[in-house]
C-alpha positions in Angstrom: 23.3 -14.9 -95.8 24.3 -18.5 -95.7 21.7 -21.2 -96.1 22.5 -24.4 -94.2 20.7 -27.6 -93.5 19.2 -27.7 -90.0 20.3 -30.2 -87.5 17.6 -32.7 -86.4 18.2 -34.6 -83.2 16.5 -37.9 -82.4 15.9 -36.7 -78.8 15.9 -33.3 -77.3 16.5 -33.1 -73.5 15.3 -29.8 -72.0 15.0 -28.4 -68.5 12.1 -26.1 -67.6 10.9 -24.3 -64.5 7.2 -25.0 -64.7 5.0 -27.1 -67.0 1.2 -27.6 -67.1 -0.5 -30.9 -67.7 -0.7 -30.2 -71.5 3.1 -29.7 -71.7 3.2 -25.9 -72.0 6.5 -24.8 -70.5 7.9 -21.7 -68.7 11.6 -21.4 -68.6 13.6 -19.5 -66.0 16.2 -16.8 -66.7 18.8 -17.7 -69.3 17.1 -21.1 -70.1 14.8 -19.1 -72.4 17.7 -18.6 -74.8 18.1 -22.0 -76.5 15.8 -24.4 -74.8 12.8 -23.6 -77.0 14.8 -23.9 -80.2 16.4 -27.2 -79.0 13.0 -28.6 -78.1 11.6 -27.8 -81.5 14.6 -29.3 -83.3 14.2 -32.8 -81.8 12.0 -35.6 -83.1 11.1 -36.4 -79.5 11.3 -33.8 -76.7 11.7 -34.9 -73.1 11.4 -32.2 -70.5 12.6 -32.2 -66.9 10.5 -29.8 -64.7 10.6 -28.8 -61.1 6.9 -28.1 -60.8 3.8 -29.3 -62.7 0.6 -27.2 -62.4 -2.9 -27.7 -63.6 -4.0 -26.6 -67.1 -4.9 -22.9 -67.1 -2.6 -21.9 -64.2 0.1 -20.6 -66.6 -0.8 -17.3 -68.1 -0.6 -17.2 -71.9 2.2 -14.7 -71.7 4.2 -17.0 -69.4 4.2 -19.9 -71.9 7.6 -19.9 -73.6 7.1 -23.2 -75.4 3.7 -24.7 -76.4 2.9 -28.2 -75.4 2.7 -29.3 -79.1 6.5 -29.8 -79.0 6.7 -31.7 -75.7 6.4 -35.5 -75.8 7.3 -36.5 -72.3 7.5 -34.7 -68.9 9.7 -35.8 -66.1 8.9 -34.3 -62.7 11.9 -33.7 -60.5 10.8 -31.5 -57.6 14.3 -31.4 -56.0 16.9 -31.2 -58.7 20.6 -31.2 -57.7 21.8 -27.8 -58.7 25.5 -28.1 -59.4 27.5 -24.9 -59.3 30.8 -24.9 -61.0 33.6 -23.6 -58.8 37.1 -22.8 -59.8 39.6 -25.0 -57.9 43.3 -24.7 -57.9 45.9 -27.2 -56.7 48.4 -26.2 -54.1 51.7 -24.8 -55.4 54.6 -27.1 -54.8 
């Protein structure tokens, strides 16, 4: 094993699917991989969510990141979902 110093960011920007008013987050699909770890590594965590629900609407098993790590919530109900596409230039 190698012991290394952890990186500490000043600000962690995270995108989640759903948040409740207390900041508890539910991530969607592959966002569950690194978003919780990134949120915990920052001094301040700012989260962009598509939907905000009332406290108690998220089941305890659906909470992927507790609200204790979330400092600000930005509500964006209609995010622009960019899909990367492979483009090629025409052969000359």
